[in-house]
N, C-alpha and C positions, 0 to 999 in steps of 0.2 A: 449754308444756303448758297445757291447759285446767284452770283451778282457780278455785274460788270459796270462800274460807274460810267455814266455818260451814255450808255446804250439807250437809244430811244428810236422808236419807229419814225420814219420820215413821212408816213402816210398822212396826207392832208385830209382832214375830216370835212365832208360836205354833207349838206342836208339830204336825207333820204326821203323818198316819196312815202314809204311805208316803213317806219322804224320798227314795227312789230314783226315784219316779215323776216324769216330766218335768212342769214347771210348765205348759208348752204342748206339746200333742202333736197333730200333724196327720197323718192316715193316709189315703192314696189320695184326696185331696181334688180334686174336679173342679168347675169352674164355667164356665158358658157365658153369654154375652150374645147371645141369638139364635143365629146360626150361628157366632159367634166363640168359640173355645175359649180362655178367658183364664187358667184354671188347669188344668194337666195333671198329674194324678196326683201331687199334692204330698205329700211325706213329710218332716216336719220336727219335731224335738223340741228344746225349749229347756229346759235344766235350771234349777233354782232358783238365782237369783243370776247367771245368765248374761246377757250383753249380746250379742245377735245383730243385726248390721247387714245389711240387705237392700239390695243394689245391683243396678243393671241399667239398660238404656236405657229411654226412655219407651215405654210400651205393653207392657212385659214382664210385667206382672201384679203388680208390687210392692205398690201401694196396695190392689188387690183382695185380695191375700193378707192384708194387715194388717187390712182391714175384715171379712174373714170370721171372724176370731178371736173377735170378740164379736157375730157375726151381724148386723152392719150390712149385710153382703151375705150372702144365703143361698147355700148350696152345692147342687150337683146330686147329688153322691155323695161317699162318704167320711165320716170322723168327725173332729171337733175336740174336744179335751178340755182343760179347765183344772184343773190340780192333780188329775188323775185322774178328773174328772167330765165326762162327755160333754155338750156343749152341746145342749140340747133345741131344737126348732124354734121353739117359742113358749111363752108362759105364764109363770107365776110363777117356775118354775125357771130359765128363761132370764134373767129380770130379776135374780134373785139372783146368778147367775154373772156377769152383766154388771157388777154392782156391784163385783165383785172385779177387774175389768179396767179400768184407767184408760186413757183415750185422749186424745192431743193431736193436733190436726189442723193442716193448713196454715193455715187461717183460725182465728182465736182463738175464735170462737163464744161470746163472753161476752154476757151479757144487758145490752144497752145502757142499759136503764132502771134498772138496779140498780148500787149502788156495788160497788167491788172486794171489800169485806168481805162484802157480801150475796151476791155471785157465789160466793164460796168456802164460805159457811156453808149455802147453800140445800140442796144435796143431802144432806149429813149430817143435817140436821134433818128433811127430808122422807122420805128413804129409810132412813137408819140410826136415825131417831127420837132423835137426839142433842139434848140440851137446848140452848137458845139460848146460855146462858152457856158451856157446854162447847164448842159449835161455834165461838163467837167466840174463845175462848181458843186453840183449836187453829189456827183460821184465821190469827190474828195471828202465831202461832209459825211457821206455814208461810210466810206473806208475809215475815216477817223472814228466813227461811232462803233465800228466793229473791231477797231484796234489794229488795222493794217495800213494806215495811210502812208507810212514810211516805205511800203512795198509797191507803191503805185506804178513805178516805172520798171518794175521787174516783170519777168514772164512766169507763168504758173509753175513751170518746172523748178524754179528757184525758191519756191515757197514750200513750207511744210504742209502736210495734209490738213491740219487744223486751220492754218492760214488760208488755204485754198477754199475750204468749206465756208469760212467767214466771208471770203470774197463772193462766193456763190450766193450767200444770203444778201449781201449788199447789192449784187446784180439784180436779184429779184425785187428788192425794195426800191430800186431806182425807177421801176415802172409804176410806183404808187399803187400797189395792189390793194384790193379790198379784202383779199383772203390770201393766207400763206399756207401751202401744203408742204409737209416735210415727210419724205419717204425714207425712213431709217437713216437719217443724216449723219449719224456717228458710227455706223456699222463698219465703215472702211478705215476708221481712224485708229491709230495707236492709243492705248489707254490714257497716256498723259495728255493727249490732245483733245479728248472728249469733252472735258469740263469747259474748255475755252469756247467751244461751239455751243454747248448747252447754256452757258452764261449769256451769250448773245440772244439765244432763243428765249431765255427767261426774261431778259430785258424787253423783248418785243411783247411777250405776254403781259408784263406789268404795264406796258404802255397802251394796251387795249387792242392789239392786232388780233383779228380773227384767225385762228390757227387750227389745223387738223394735223396731228403729228403721229405717224407710225413709228414706234420705237420700242426698244427693249430696256430703255433707261428708266428703271422703276423710281429712282430718286426724283427725276424730272417730273414723272407722272404725279407723284405725291405732292410735290411743291408747286408746280406751275399749272396743272390742269384744273379746269372747272369740272370736267367729267371724264370718266374713263369708260371707253367702249371696249368690251371684250368680244372677240370673234372666235368662232370655232366652226370648222367645216363649212365655210362660206356664209354663215349666218351670224347676226348679232345676238348673243345670248345674255349679255348683261350690259346695262348702261346706268352708271351710278356715279355719285361723287367719290373722289379718290379715297377718303377715309372709310366710307362704307364698303367700297369694293375691296380694299386691301385688308380690312379688319373683319368684314362679314360678307364674303362672297356668297352668292345665292345658289350657284350651280356646282355640281360635282366637277364639271370640266374646269371651271375657274379655280376651284379649290386645288385640284390636281396641278394645274399650271402654276399657281402661286407657290405651292409647296416645292415644286422643282426649281423655280426661279429664285425664290427668296432664301432657300436653304442650301444652295449648292454654289 
């Protein structure tokens, strides 16, 4: 089992106006890149505290789906809402909603010229207007929880890939997000570093963080997900609990995918 003692989300729970409203809601979302139809009428709801893992072959639209949720990719039609609020196309409202959505990418995207501590405190100070002392205290707590507090004064290049990705997770958590998006967060890591990042993610899942995770890590999907969403050719073709998906896939495309992934 994936486990990291002491890992807990720092998200402060606050009363929601409509607790039954999905934390993420995508309705009839379409996206084209030129003539390529990469997202086809996507309908997906993720409830508060749910962990949804998105699986599928390369080119199926997984990362694009993830990136539309905070408008890193625009959409051609449909609506996307976070905690009941529809994402605007641009402007201050979009910036506000984006600050509620943490995202961790394949590459760590840390500022090379800033220390680990500075990387984690920057956004809360600039966007949330948190005081330096408060931002530092919270950052150190988060770095402790992801297991890299002793690296706080180092620069990203001095850390391993797994350590850098855990810093990237801490940086996102420092904004108190309502939702965390992970776009293949372990794909750039050496095999021995993958479990340390998955352990942090599993801790967040256990603590009730709403998460959408694009990954090829089948073990994580089995253990930590509430649901598995399987995509093929830009469409969601299965949406099921992990046990059902892995043991009784309903479509030939999913059966073929699992046959290749689980037996090679």
